[in-house]
MARKOL-289119 format. One record per residue (C-alpha): residue number from 1; residue in one letter; z, x, y. Coordinates in steps of 0.25 Angstrom, whole numbers, plus 5000, padded with zeros to 4 digits. Each point is the difference from the previous one (the first is absolute). Layout:
! residues N
<site nr="NUM" rest="A" up="Z" east="X" north="Y"/>
...
! end
This chain:
! residues 221
<site nr="1" rest="X" up="5095" east="4858" north="4579"/>
<site nr="2" rest="X" up="4997" east="4985" north="4998"/>
<site nr="3" rest="X" up="4995" east="4993" north="5013"/>
<site nr="4" rest="X" up="5006" east="4987" north="4995"/>
<site nr="5" rest="X" up="5014" east="5007" north="5002"/>
<site nr="6" rest="X" up="4998" east="5004" north="5014"/>
<site nr="7" rest="X" up="5004" east="4990" north="5011"/>
<site nr="8" rest="X" up="4990" east="5002" north="5012"/>
<site nr="9" rest="X" up="5003" east="4994" north="5014"/>
<site nr="10" rest="X" up="4993" east="4989" north="5007"/>
<site nr="11" rest="X" up="4989" east="5010" north="5004"/>
<site nr="12" rest="X" up="4998" east="5004" north="4986"/>
<site nr="13" rest="X" up="5007" east="5014" north="5002"/>
<site nr="14" rest="X" up="5012" east="5007" north="4994"/>
<site nr="15" rest="X" up="5007" east="5011" north="5007"/>
<site nr="16" rest="X" up="5001" east="5014" north="4993"/>
<site nr="17" rest="X" up="5010" east="5011" north="5003"/>
<site nr="18" rest="X" up="4992" east="5013" north="4998"/>
<site nr="19" rest="X" up="5009" east="5012" north="4997"/>
<site nr="20" rest="X" up="4994" east="5014" north="5000"/>
<site nr="21" rest="X" up="5005" east="5006" north="4987"/>
<site nr="22" rest="X" up="5000" east="5015" north="5006"/>
<site nr="23" rest="X" up="5006" east="4997" north="5014"/>
<site nr="24" rest="X" up="5008" east="4988" north="4998"/>
<site nr="25" rest="X" up="4994" east="4993" north="5012"/>
<site nr="26" rest="X" up="4996" east="4986" north="5000"/>
<site nr="27" rest="X" up="4990" east="4991" north="5006"/>
<site nr="28" rest="X" up="4997" east="4985" north="5000"/>
<site nr="29" rest="X" up="4987" east="4994" north="4995"/>
<site nr="30" rest="X" up="4995" east="4986" north="4996"/>
<site nr="31" rest="X" up="4991" east="4997" north="4988"/>
<site nr="32" rest="X" up="4993" east="4987" north="4996"/>
<site nr="33" rest="X" up="4996" east="4997" north="4986"/>
<site nr="34" rest="X" up="4987" east="5008" north="5002"/>
<site nr="35" rest="X" up="5007" east="5012" north="5005"/>
<site nr="36" rest="X" up="5010" east="4999" north="4988"/>
<site nr="37" rest="X" up="4989" east="4999" north="4990"/>
<site nr="38" rest="X" up="4992" east="5012" north="5006"/>
<site nr="39" rest="X" up="5013" east="5009" north="5001"/>
<site nr="40" rest="X" up="5002" east="4997" north="4985"/>
<site nr="41" rest="X" up="4986" east="5003" north="4996"/>
<site nr="42" rest="X" up="4999" east="5013" north="5008"/>
<site nr="43" rest="X" up="5014" east="5005" north="5000"/>
<site nr="44" rest="X" up="4998" east="5002" north="5015"/>
<site nr="45" rest="X" up="5007" east="4991" north="5011"/>
<site nr="46" rest="X" up="4991" east="4990" north="5006"/>
<site nr="47" rest="X" up="5006" east="4993" north="5012"/>
<site nr="48" rest="X" up="4997" east="4987" north="5007"/>
<site nr="49" rest="X" up="4997" east="5002" north="5015"/>
<site nr="50" rest="X" up="5005" east="4988" north="5007"/>
<site nr="51" rest="X" up="4993" east="5004" north="5013"/>
<site nr="52" rest="X" up="4987" east="5002" north="4993"/>
<site nr="53" rest="X" up="5002" east="4989" north="4990"/>
<site nr="54" rest="X" up="4995" east="5007" north="4988"/>
<site nr="55" rest="X" up="5005" east="5010" north="4989"/>
<site nr="56" rest="X" up="4999" east="5015" north="5005"/>
<site nr="57" rest="X" up="4994" east="5010" north="4991"/>
<site nr="58" rest="X" up="5008" east="5013" north="4999"/>
<site nr="59" rest="X" up="4994" east="5012" north="5007"/>
<site nr="60" rest="X" up="4994" east="5010" north="4991"/>
<site nr="61" rest="X" up="5010" east="5012" north="4998"/>
<site nr="62" rest="X" up="5011" east="4992" north="5008"/>
<site nr="63" rest="X" up="5005" east="4989" north="4992"/>
<site nr="64" rest="X" up="5012" east="4996" north="4993"/>
<site nr="65" rest="X" up="5000" east="5001" north="4984"/>
<site nr="66" rest="X" up="5010" east="4990" north="4995"/>
<site nr="67" rest="X" up="5010" east="5006" north="4990"/>
<site nr="68" rest="X" up="5009" east="4988" north="4998"/>
<site nr="69" rest="X" up="5001" east="4986" north="5005"/>
<site nr="70" rest="X" up="5012" east="4991" north="5000"/>
<site nr="71" rest="X" up="5002" east="4985" north="5004"/>
<site nr="72" rest="X" up="5012" east="4995" north="5007"/>
<site nr="73" rest="X" up="5009" east="4990" north="4993"/>
<site nr="74" rest="X" up="4994" east="4989" north="5009"/>
<site nr="75" rest="X" up="4986" east="5004" north="4995"/>
<site nr="76" rest="X" up="4996" east="5000" north="5015"/>
<site nr="77" rest="X" up="5000" east="5015" north="5003"/>
<site nr="78" rest="X" up="4994" east="5012" north="4994"/>
<site nr="79" rest="X" up="5006" east="5015" north="4999"/>
<site nr="80" rest="X" up="4989" east="5010" north="4998"/>
<site nr="81" rest="X" up="5003" east="5015" north="4997"/>
<site nr="82" rest="X" up="4988" east="5008" north="5004"/>
<site nr="83" rest="X" up="4994" east="5014" north="5000"/>
<site nr="84" rest="X" up="4993" east="5003" north="5013"/>
<site nr="85" rest="X" up="4987" east="5006" north="4999"/>
<site nr="86" rest="X" up="4997" east="5008" north="5012"/>
<site nr="87" rest="X" up="5005" east="4995" north="5014"/>
<site nr="88" rest="X" up="5002" east="4986" north="5005"/>
<site nr="89" rest="X" up="5013" east="4995" north="4996"/>
<site nr="90" rest="X" up="5003" east="4990" north="5011"/>
<site nr="91" rest="X" up="5015" east="5000" north="4999"/>
<site nr="92" rest="X" up="5011" east="4996" north="5010"/>
<site nr="93" rest="X" up="5000" east="5011" north="5010"/>
<site nr="94" rest="X" up="5007" east="4994" north="5012"/>
<site nr="95" rest="X" up="5015" east="5001" north="5000"/>
<site nr="96" rest="X" up="5007" east="4989" north="5007"/>
<site nr="97" rest="X" up="5014" east="5003" north="4997"/>
<site nr="98" rest="X" up="5009" east="5008" north="4990"/>
<site nr="99" rest="X" up="5014" east="5000" north="4995"/>
<site nr="100" rest="X" up="5004" east="5014" north="5006"/>
<site nr="101" rest="X" up="5010" east="5002" north="4988"/>
<site nr="102" rest="X" up="4987" east="5001" north="4991"/>
<site nr="103" rest="X" up="4990" east="5006" north="5009"/>
<site nr="104" rest="X" up="5001" east="5014" north="4993"/>
<site nr="105" rest="X" up="5000" east="4995" north="4986"/>
<site nr="106" rest="X" up="4986" east="5001" north="4994"/>
<site nr="107" rest="X" up="5005" east="4994" north="4987"/>
<site nr="108" rest="X" up="5003" east="4986" north="5007"/>
<site nr="109" rest="X" up="4985" east="4998" north="5002"/>
<site nr="110" rest="X" up="4992" east="5008" north="4990"/>
<site nr="111" rest="X" up="5001" east="5008" north="4987"/>
<site nr="112" rest="X" up="5006" east="5013" north="5003"/>
<site nr="113" rest="X" up="4990" east="5008" north="4991"/>
<site nr="114" rest="X" up="4988" east="4993" north="5007"/>
<site nr="115" rest="X" up="5007" east="5003" north="5014"/>
<site nr="116" rest="X" up="5001" east="5015" north="4996"/>
<site nr="117" rest="X" up="4986" east="5000" north="4995"/>
<site nr="118" rest="X" up="4995" east="4995" north="5014"/>
<site nr="119" rest="X" up="5007" east="5011" north="5007"/>
<site nr="120" rest="X" up="4995" east="5011" north="4990"/>
<site nr="121" rest="X" up="4986" east="4995" north="5003"/>
<site nr="122" rest="X" up="5002" east="5000" north="5015"/>
<site nr="123" rest="X" up="5005" east="5015" north="4998"/>
<site nr="124" rest="X" up="4988" east="5003" north="4992"/>
<site nr="125" rest="X" up="4990" east="4994" north="5010"/>
<site nr="126" rest="X" up="5007" east="5004" north="5013"/>
<site nr="127" rest="X" up="5006" east="5014" north="4996"/>
<site nr="128" rest="X" up="5010" east="5008" north="5008"/>
<site nr="129" rest="X" up="5006" east="5014" north="4999"/>
<site nr="130" rest="X" up="5014" east="4994" north="4998"/>
<site nr="131" rest="X" up="4995" east="4990" north="4989"/>
<site nr="132" rest="X" up="5005" east="5004" north="4986"/>
<site nr="133" rest="X" up="4990" east="4991" north="4994"/>
<site nr="134" rest="X" up="4988" east="5005" north="5008"/>
<site nr="135" rest="X" up="5004" east="5014" north="4995"/>
<site nr="136" rest="X" up="4999" east="4996" north="4986"/>
<site nr="137" rest="X" up="4986" east="4993" north="5002"/>
<site nr="138" rest="X" up="4995" east="5013" north="5008"/>
<site nr="139" rest="X" up="5004" east="5009" north="4988"/>
<site nr="140" rest="X" up="4992" east="4991" north="4990"/>
<site nr="141" rest="X" up="5002" east="4992" north="4987"/>
<site nr="142" rest="X" up="5006" east="5012" north="4992"/>
<site nr="143" rest="X" up="5011" east="5001" north="5010"/>
<site nr="144" rest="X" up="5003" east="4985" north="4999"/>
<site nr="145" rest="X" up="5000" east="5001" north="4985"/>
<site nr="146" rest="X" up="5009" east="5012" north="5000"/>
<site nr="147" rest="X" up="5010" east="4992" north="5008"/>
<site nr="148" rest="X" up="5000" east="4989" north="4990"/>
<site nr="149" rest="X" up="5002" east="5009" north="4989"/>
<site nr="150" rest="X" up="5012" east="5007" north="5007"/>
<site nr="151" rest="X" up="5006" east="4987" north="5004"/>
<site nr="152" rest="X" up="4998" east="4994" north="4986"/>
<site nr="153" rest="X" up="5008" east="5013" north="4994"/>
<site nr="154" rest="X" up="5011" east="4998" north="5010"/>
<site nr="155" rest="X" up="5001" east="4985" north="4997"/>
<site nr="156" rest="X" up="5001" east="5004" north="4985"/>
<site nr="157" rest="X" up="5011" east="5011" north="5003"/>
<site nr="158" rest="X" up="5008" east="4990" north="5008"/>
<site nr="159" rest="X" up="4999" east="4990" north="4989"/>
<site nr="160" rest="X" up="5005" east="5010" north="4990"/>
<site nr="161" rest="X" up="5011" east="5004" north="5010"/>
<site nr="162" rest="X" up="5006" east="4985" north="5000"/>
<site nr="163" rest="X" up="5002" east="5000" north="5015"/>
<site nr="164" rest="X" up="4995" east="4986" north="5004"/>
<site nr="165" rest="X" up="4999" east="5003" north="5014"/>
<site nr="166" rest="X" up="4991" east="5012" north="4997"/>
<site nr="167" rest="X" up="4991" east="4991" north="4991"/>
<site nr="168" rest="X" up="4998" east="4991" north="5011"/>
<site nr="169" rest="X" up="4997" east="5011" north="5010"/>
<site nr="170" rest="X" up="4990" east="5007" north="4991"/>
<site nr="171" rest="X" up="4993" east="4987" north="4996"/>
<site nr="172" rest="X" up="4998" east="4996" north="5014"/>
<site nr="173" rest="X" up="4994" east="5014" north="5002"/>
<site nr="174" rest="X" up="4991" east="4998" north="4988"/>
<site nr="175" rest="X" up="4996" east="4986" north="5005"/>
<site nr="176" rest="X" up="4996" east="5005" north="5013"/>
<site nr="177" rest="X" up="4991" east="5011" north="4995"/>
<site nr="178" rest="X" up="4993" east="4991" north="4991"/>
<site nr="179" rest="X" up="4997" east="4991" north="5012"/>
<site nr="180" rest="X" up="4994" east="5012" north="5006"/>
<site nr="181" rest="X" up="4991" east="5002" north="4988"/>
<site nr="182" rest="X" up="4996" east="4985" north="5001"/>
<site nr="183" rest="X" up="4997" east="5002" north="5014"/>
<site nr="184" rest="X" up="4991" east="5011" north="4997"/>
<site nr="185" rest="X" up="4991" east="4991" north="4991"/>
<site nr="186" rest="X" up="5002" east="4987" north="5010"/>
<site nr="187" rest="X" up="5007" east="4993" north="4989"/>
<site nr="188" rest="X" up="5011" east="4990" north="5005"/>
<site nr="189" rest="X" up="5013" east="4998" north="4992"/>
<site nr="190" rest="X" up="4995" east="4986" north="4996"/>
<site nr="191" rest="X" up="4990" east="5007" north="4991"/>
<site nr="192" rest="X" up="5012" east="5005" north="4992"/>
<site nr="193" rest="X" up="5007" east="4987" north="5001"/>
<site nr="194" rest="X" up="4988" east="4993" north="4994"/>
<site nr="195" rest="X" up="4999" east="5010" north="4988"/>
<site nr="196" rest="X" up="5015" east="4998" north="4998"/>
<site nr="197" rest="X" up="4998" east="4985" north="5000"/>
<site nr="198" rest="X" up="4989" east="5001" north="4990"/>
<site nr="199" rest="X" up="5009" east="5008" north="4991"/>
<site nr="200" rest="X" up="5011" east="4990" north="5002"/>
<site nr="201" rest="X" up="5004" east="4994" north="4987"/>
<site nr="202" rest="X" up="4992" east="5010" north="4991"/>
<site nr="203" rest="X" up="5008" east="5009" north="4991"/>
<site nr="204" rest="X" up="4997" east="5015" north="5004"/>
<site nr="205" rest="X" up="4994" east="5002" north="4986"/>
<site nr="206" rest="X" up="4990" east="4988" north="5002"/>
<site nr="207" rest="X" up="4997" east="5005" north="5014"/>
<site nr="208" rest="X" up="4997" east="5014" north="4995"/>
<site nr="209" rest="X" up="4992" east="4995" north="4989"/>
<site nr="210" rest="X" up="4991" east="4992" north="5009"/>
<site nr="211" rest="X" up="4998" east="5012" north="5009"/>
<site nr="212" rest="X" up="4996" east="5009" north="4988"/>
<site nr="213" rest="X" up="4990" east="4989" north="4995"/>
<site nr="214" rest="X" up="4994" east="4999" north="5013"/>
<site nr="215" rest="X" up="4998" east="5015" north="5002"/>
<site nr="216" rest="X" up="4986" east="5006" north="4997"/>
<site nr="217" rest="X" up="4998" east="5007" north="4987"/>
<site nr="218" rest="X" up="4998" east="5015" north="5001"/>
<site nr="219" rest="X" up="4986" east="5005" north="4998"/>
<site nr="220" rest="X" up="4997" east="5003" north="4985"/>
<site nr="221" rest="X" up="4997" east="5015" north="4997"/>
! end
């Protein structure tokens, strides 16, 4: 990103809307030229603290790794897609008002897969006897993998049957259990999105060839 393109305000700052890729939450930060340069150089978000009057270094193990940066059409505001490392995402927590017609709609404010993933993590970390997710984690990885195999088979059967409603239902079940697996390894959905973005524009043959080329050779006998 060229600093010459950015329009800093009279105080030498540019606002940045920072979006948590996993949860969809957002927060507002400010960067000066130094903070922008350090963010680009390290890949970690460096903010400018207006109260301290300096660039704040990210805390070890609790920073935001920038996966994507966009500039507004007026060149005076940034949109940063980040992956949170550890705790510390200082999002907008206080609800002032909300349209009651959308109060129960998670999809209005965040990605639905990320929202479900958060619930899965909560069930994992705060298990209860009534939680299906907690029961899967209690039974271990083999149980989780078995459910994925079961749901994948049911999805394939639904696809063969040609009933589109069944395809939707079984695919949703499959997605859910894959999210449980991701939760087992603490892998947010954004990691999958990032891999799909990496592959975007590549042919399947090229992508597979690249993986095969990068794979270590088997030891010689």
